[in-house]
Backbone as a ProteinNet text record, in pm:
[ID]
protein_1_A
[PRIMARY]
MSSSIDATDDEPGLSIRCQDDASVGVAFRDRSGSDPDSVHYAVELRAPGLTARVDEVVAWVHDGGLASFLEGLAADYRGWGGERHWRTDDRDLAVSAVFRSGGYVGLTWTLRPWPKAAGGWSASVTTWLEAGEQMASLAVGIRHFLTREPR
[TERTIARY]
14292.9	14244.8	14124.8	14021.6	13895.2	13906	13969.6	13975.9	14100.4	14120.9	14252	14192.9	14100.7	14037.4	13982.7	14032.9	13942.1	13900.6	13758.8	13719.7	13599.7	13589.4	13443.6	13427.1	13280.4	13227.4	13232.9	13281.3	13285.9	13438.5	13524.9	13674.3	13692	13709.7	13710	13883.9	13889.9	14022.3	14006	14117.1	14158.7	14250	14258	14364.5	14384.3	14492.1	14520.9	14612.2	14555.4	14694.9	14680.2	14828	14888	14863.9	14792.7	14735.4	14820.6	14956.2	15069.1	15139.6	15116.8	15178.2	15098	15003.6	14891.6	14997.5	15095.2	15193.8	15228.3	15234.4	15253.3	15104.8	15147.2	15005	15045.9	14915.4	14907.8	14792.4	14782.7	14687.4	14673.6	14562.1	14519.9	14419.4	14477.5	14422.2	14402.2	14347.2	14326.1	14317.2	14202.4	14160.2	14121.9	14166.7	14135.9	14144.9	14110.7	14110.6	13983.4	14022.6	13932	13872.1	13977.8	13973.8	13895.8	13794	13718.8	13770	13906.5	13963	14095.2	14092.2	14203.7	14147.2	14213.6	14182	14324.5	14356.9	14478.8	14483.7	14546	14553	14699.2	14655.3	14835.3	14814.5	14935.4	14972.1	15056.7	15046.7	15109.2	15148.2	15272.5	15328.4	15362.4	15344.8	15426.9	15478.9	15572.7	15600	15683.3	15702.4	15820	15942.5	15953.8	16097.8	16070.1	15949.3	15929.3	15786.1	15789.1	15674.6	15733.5	15669	15685.9	15525	15541	15423.2	15445.8	15354.5	15367.4	15242.2	15238.5	15108.4	15020.6	15111.1	15034.7	15023.1	14979.3	14953.7	14850.5	14849.4	14748.1	14699.4	14539	14472.3	14392.4	14402.5	14329.9	14200	14096.2	13950.1	13900.7	13939.1	13898.7	13953.7	14070.9	14169.8	14129.3	14038.1	14060	14182.9	14242.7	14399.2	14403.7	14423.4	14431.9	14321.8	14237.4	14108.7	14088.9	14115.7	14112.5	14221.1	14310.4	14433.9	14380.7	14338.1	14287.2	14205.8	14097.7	13994.7	14028.8	14122.9	14195.4	14231.6	14325.9	14382.6	14299.5	14156.4	14064	13980.9	13969.8	13925.9	13989.9	14103.4	14200.2	14221.9	14153.6	14155.8	14200.5	14222.6	14257.6	14433.2	14464	14629	14657.6	14836.2	14886.7	14993.2	15093.4	15251.3	15296.4	15423.5	15504.1	15447.5	15483.9	15453	15366.9	15278.2	15202.9	15242.6	15230.4	15250.1	15173.9	15159.8	15085.1	15135.5	15144.6	15229.2	15119.3	15143.9	15098.7	15166.3	15124	15183.5	15279.3	15324.2	15422.5	15510.6	15457.3	15541.8	15612	15523.3	15540.5	15473.1	15389.6	15318.5	15339.1	15418.1	15395.6	15363.3	15292.2	15205.9	15259.5	15338.3	15342.1	15292.6	15232.5	15172.9	15188.2	15210.3	15245.3	15132.2	15135.1	15058.1	15110.2	15062.2	15126	15048.9	15110.4	15022	14966.5	14816.1	14744.9	14642.4	14648.9	14534.5	14565.5	14687.4	14730.1	14775.2	14762.9	14824.3	14909.9	15041.2	15130.9	15132.2	15086.5	15116.1	15223.3	15300.6	15442.5	15397.1	15416.4	15339.1	15473.3	15513.3	15635.2	15590.1	15632.3	15645.5	15784.5	15783.9	15895.1	15880.8	15860	15837.5	15963.9	15934.6	16039.3	16116.5	16075.5	16147	16264.6	16270.1	16394.9	16493.6	16457.9	16539.1	16652.3	16760.6	16876	16853.2	16921	16913.3	16771.5	16668.8	16534.9	16524	16420.1	16411.6	16309.8	16289	16198.2	16178.3	16044.9	15970.9	15919.7	15915.1	15840	15798.3	15665.3	15612.6	15505	15517.2	15449.1	15322.8	15193	15093.3	15048.1	14995.7	14930.8	14808.3	14723.1	14588	14527.8	14409	14342.1	14305.3	14315.9	14294.4	14148.9	14090.2	13912.5	13869.5	13789.9	13726.4	13805.6	13909.1	13994	14034.9	14090.4	14135.1	13999.3	13876.3	13761.4	13707.8	13738.6	13698.4	13775	13906	14023.8	13964.5	13955	13942	13813.2	13694.5	13596.7	13623.5	13724.6	13722.3	13823.5	13922.2	13989.9	13903.2	13819.9	13738.7	13636.1	13616.8	13511.1	13613.7	13693.5	13793.1	13867.1	13878	13902.4	13790.7	13711.8	13577.7	13434.7	13433.2	13316.4	13197	13227.4	13110.6	13065.7	12914.2	12857.7	12918.8	12960.9	12991.8	12868.8
1754.9	1875.3	1871.4	1958.8	1939	2034.2	2147.9	2250	2318.2	2357.4	2465.1	2600.2	2640.4	2763.8	2821.4	2961.8	2966.1	3128.7	3189	3294.4	3304.7	3437.8	3476.7	3627.2	3632.2	3755.5	3882.7	3846.6	3921.4	3988.9	3939.6	3985.8	3969.1	4094	4060.6	4003.5	3875.7	3838.9	3658.8	3618.6	3469.9	3415.9	3311.8	3244.5	3086.7	3053.4	2945.8	2843.2	2738	2640	2541.2	2481.4	2392.1	2256.4	2173.1	2034.7	1943	1969.1	1872.7	1945.8	2055.3	2121.7	2264.5	2218.3	2355	2456.8	2464.9	2577.4	2656.3	2647	2679.2	2749.2	2855.5	2926.2	3079.8	3134.1	3250.4	3306.6	3437.1	3517.7	3648	3674.3	3794.6	3896.1	3975.3	4066.6	4230.9	4313.6	4461.1	4519.4	4453.5	4494.5	4646.7	4751.3	4877.1	4930.3	5066.5	5117.3	5208.7	5319.2	5410.6	5428	5388.7	5384.7	5262.5	5320.1	5202.7	5095.6	5128.4	5042.6	4945.2	4985.3	4874.3	4840.1	4742.4	4720.9	4705.3	4760.6	4728.5	4629.7	4548.5	4465.2	4419.3	4322.7	4283.8	4133.5	4076.4	3941.7	3910.6	3799.4	3720.8	3600.7	3588.8	3428.2	3397.9	3267.3	3233.7	3074.8	3022.3	2878.5	2889.3	2752.5	2778.6	2870	2959.9	3044.4	3167.1	3165.4	3281.7	3344.9	3474.2	3549.5	3655.8	3711.4	3804.2	3856.1	4006.2	4048.7	4184.3	4202.6	4307	4373.3	4505.8	4581.2	4603.7	4655.2	4732.6	4648.8	4536.4	4469.1	4535	4565.1	4612.4	4511.8	4481.8	4431.5	4531.3	4518.5	4558.4	4514.7	4557.3	4503.1	4418.5	4474.6	4461.2	4342.6	4313.4	4212.8	4082.9	4049.6	3914.7	3850.1	3869.6	3819	3701.5	3707.4	3597.7	3508.5	3578.5	3481	3414.7	3465.4	3410.1	3276.5	3306	3242.1	3113.6	3117.3	3007.5	2938.8	2989.1	2941.8	2826	2888.7	2800.6	2680.3	2680.7	2578.3	2474.4	2518.5	2449.8	2392.6	2456	2389.1	2280.3	2263	2157.9	2068.9	2029	1936.4	1803.5	1751.5	1618.6	1629.7	1770.5	1789.8	1841.4	1903	1959.8	1895.1	1921.8	1922.1	2049.4	2044	2163.9	2271	2399.5	2496.8	2628.3	2654.6	2778.9	2891.1	2999.1	3118.5	3235.1	3335.9	3474.9	3553.2	3667.2	3786.1	3896.8	3984	4133	4210.5	4325.6	4423.8	4449.9	4495.8	4540.8	4433.2	4331.2	4188.7	4161.6	4225.9	4217.4	4089.4	4035	3900.9	3808.3	3693.8	3578.4	3464.5	3373.2	3238.1	3134	3041.4	2919.1	2788.5	2732.4	2603.8	2483.8	2390.8	2249.9	2155.4	2029.5	1954.5	1827.9	1777.6	1639.3	1510.8	1399.7	1286.6	1280	1196.2	1218.9	1320.6	1418.3	1517.1	1625.2	1692.1	1777.6	1902.5	2019.5	2162.6	2183.8	2233	2321.5	2431.5	2555	2698.9	2758.4	2789.2	2843.7	3025	3066.5	3210.2	3292.2	3381.4	3456.4	3586.4	3698.7	3804.9	3844.2	3976	4055	4211.2	4250.4	4392.5	4509.7	4624.7	4683.7	4604.7	4501.5	4405.2	4456.3	4598.1	4663.1	4725.3	4727.5	4809.3	4720.4	4808.4	4695.3	4677.8	4545.5	4521.4	4495.2	4463.4	4408.1	4268.1	4212.2	4093.8	4017.6	3866.1	3788.1	3684.9	3637.2	3492.5	3437.6	3285.2	3200.7	3111.4	3034.6	2944.9	2864.4	2718.9	2623.9	2570.5	2601.4	2547.8	2435.6	2326	2201.4	2185.5	2170.1	2172.2	2049.6	2049	1947.4	1997.8	1943.2	1989.7	2018.3	1950	1981.6	2104	2029.4	2123.4	2226.2	2185.8	2314.8	2430.5	2365.6	2450	2557.2	2496.8	2561.5	2666.2	2615.2	2685	2829.1	2793.5	2926.4	3016.1	2978.6	3036.4	3138.5	3072.4	3170.5	3251.7	3210.1	3301.2	3416.4	3376.9	3516.5	3587.7	3539.6	3679.9	3721.5	3656.3	3736.1	3825.9	3794.8	3883	4010	4015.8	4083.7	4207.3	4146.9	4195.9	4199	4149.1	4171.1	4085.2	4023.1	3937.4	3830.3	3838.1	3728.2	3577.3	3457.8	3370.2	3292.2
-22975.3	-22980.6	-23055.9	-23027.7	-23090.3	-23192.1	-23164.6	-23270.8	-23288	-23384.3	-23399.4	-23405.5	-23453.9	-23463	-23351.6	-23301	-23213.4	-23240.9	-23242.1	-23284.6	-23179.9	-23129.2	-23061	-23115.5	-23092.1	-23188	-23039.8	-22926.5	-22829.5	-22851.2	-22859.1	-22888.7	-23005.8	-23126.7	-23246.8	-23274.2	-23325.9	-23323.8	-23367.1	-23415.9	-23444.9	-23407.8	-23342.5	-23308.2	-23404.2	-23431	-23489.4	-23412.9	-23357.8	-23296.5	-23393	-23365.9	-23457.3	-23377.3	-23505.6	-23468.1	-23384.4	-23439.3	-23383.7	-23226.2	-23238.9	-23102.4	-23070.5	-22978.8	-22948.1	-22881.3	-22854.7	-22804.5	-22906.5	-23062.8	-23169.6	-23205.6	-23253.1	-23281.1	-23369.1	-23415.4	-23468.6	-23430.4	-23417.3	-23366.4	-23457.8	-23498.1	-23599	-23448.9	-23418.5	-23323	-23364.3	-23302.9	-23298.4	-23431	-23477	-23641.9	-23625.7	-23694.8	-23704.6	-23841	-23834	-23997.1	-24025.2	-24064.9	-24086.2	-24258.4	-24310.5	-24463.8	-24529.2	-24613.2	-24658.4	-24747.1	-24815.9	-24900.3	-24841.6	-24671.7	-24641.7	-24476.6	-24436.2	-24288.1	-24225.1	-24099.8	-24000.3	-23936.9	-23893.4	-23787.2	-23750.3	-23634.9	-23567.7	-23594.6	-23582.7	-23635.1	-23474.8	-23445.9	-23334	-23359.3	-23369.7	-23371.5	-23203.1	-23208	-23086.9	-23085.3	-23010.8	-23004.7	-22859.9	-22822.4	-22706.4	-22732.4	-22644.7	-22659.8	-22756.7	-22838.7	-22958.7	-22935	-22900	-22950.4	-23016.4	-23127.4	-23222	-23246.7	-23295.7	-23300.6	-23387.7	-23495.3	-23620.8	-23572.6	-23554.9	-23514.9	-23648.4	-23758.6	-23824.5	-23977.4	-23971.8	-24110.9	-24180.1	-24325.1	-24390.1	-24484.7	-24483.8	-24611.8	-24710	-24800.4	-24892.7	-24925.3	-24873.9	-24860	-25003.3	-25088.4	-25254.9	-25316.4	-25265	-25361.8	-25296.7	-25203.7	-25171.7	-25066.5	-25090.7	-25043.2	-24937.5	-24824.2	-24750.5	-24739.5	-24750.1	-24700.5	-24834.8	-24959.3	-25091.3	-25114.8	-25041.1	-25061.5	-24982.7	-24858.4	-24757.4	-24825.9	-24887.4	-24957	-25050.1	-25148	-25236.2	-25186.9	-25078.4	-25002.6	-24982.6	-24911.1	-24840.9	-24943.9	-25076.1	-25178.1	-25248.2	-25206.8	-25279.1	-25176.4	-25102.3	-24969.5	-24979.7	-25123.3	-25192.7	-25186.2	-25183.5	-25171.5	-25322.2	-25328.4	-25436	-25403.3	-25541.2	-25510.3	-25500.4	-25417.3	-25404.1	-25296	-25313.3	-25217.5	-25260.1	-25204.3	-25259.2	-25164	-25224.7	-25143.9	-25146.5	-25050.8	-25039.5	-24956.4	-24972.9	-24898.1	-24884.1	-24789.9	-24808.3	-24904.8	-24956.4	-25037.9	-24990.1	-24861.1	-24768.6	-24755.4	-24773	-24741.2	-24572.6	-24475.8	-24352.5	-24308.2	-24387.5	-24336.3	-24472	-24457.4	-24568.4	-24501.6	-24610.7	-24579.8	-24685.9	-24654.3	-24747.3	-24717.3	-24789.1	-24773.8	-24842	-24778.7	-24817.6	-24793.9	-24861.2	-24843.5	-24787.1	-24682.3	-24628.4	-24627.9	-24662.7	-24707.8	-24534.4	-24561.5	-24442	-24414	-24529	-24534.7	-24436.5	-24441.1	-24321.4	-24437	-24422.5	-24438.5	-24366.5	-24417.2	-24320	-24342.6	-24276.3	-24314	-24222.4	-24302.8	-24252.1	-24242	-24136.2	-24120.7	-24085.5	-24161.5	-24138	-24145.3	-24018.5	-24006.8	-24037.2	-24101.9	-24145	-24134.7	-24022.6	-24024.9	-24094.4	-24166	-24252.9	-24316.6	-24434.1	-24488.4	-24576.7	-24586.8	-24680	-24592.3	-24445.9	-24359	-24313.2	-24309.5	-24278.7	-24137	-24078.8	-23929.8	-23902.8	-23985.1	-23988.3	-23919.6	-23887.5	-23808.6	-23885.4	-23879.3	-23939	-23833.2	-23801.7	-23740.3	-23806.4	-23804.9	-23857.7	-23763.6	-23789.1	-23712.5	-23815	-23802	-23906.1	-23814.8	-23872.5	-23793.5	-23898.8	-23836.7	-23927.5	-23910.4	-23994	-23976	-24091.9	-24049.1	-24130.8	-24258.6	-24378.7	-24519.9	-24557.7	-24493.2	-24476.3	-24396.8	-24305.2	-24214.6	-24145.2	-24090.3	-24031.9	-24124.6	-24240.8	-24352.4	-24389.4	-24420.9	-24415.2	-24315.5	-24224.4	-24106.9	-24074.2	-24112	-24112.4	-24210.3	-24325.3	-24434.3	-24403.8	-24341.2	-24311.7	-24192.8	-24102.9	-23984.5	-24006.6	-24120.5	-24174.9	-24239.2	-24310.8	-24387	-24337.1	-24204.8	-24087.7	-24042.1	-23972.9	-23923.5	-24015	-24141.7	-24206.9	-24274.6	-24286.1	-24358.3	-24246.1	-24146.6	-24049.9	-24113.8	-24198.8	-24268.8	-24183.9	-24195.9	-24109.9	-24136.2	-24039.9	-24053.4	-24076.1
[MASK]
+++++++++++++++++++++++++++++++++++++++++++++++++++++++++++++++++++++++++++++++++++++++++++++++++++++++++++++++++++++++++++++++++++++++++++++++++++++++

């Protein structure tokens, strides 16, 4: 696979495909928001037998959030021990990261809408990306998607 990050300027969005299995992925879509302090967007997970989507994920523009988390992972391309975590304030999107020998990062993306509601659901997929170029490309792509900054 030549690339695991797909983004176009024509259709605002970003798709991440797993290096190990291209049928596993995450998509960021439908960015919206009239509030200058936040961005609303949808996140979709897919894997064989699984499709899950949360429509109202909220990112606060000024806190760095997911883009900063991914930039930190990309900066540590030589690896780290243990697991690193990030989540939205509403806890409807969470990401955990582990480093695997050979220079790969496993990102487990978890959707959990209404985390405090009885009978809620959650779904997770794990994408494996190269620790260097692919992680850096993902960080830039997420920042662009969330802030519309030029790449």
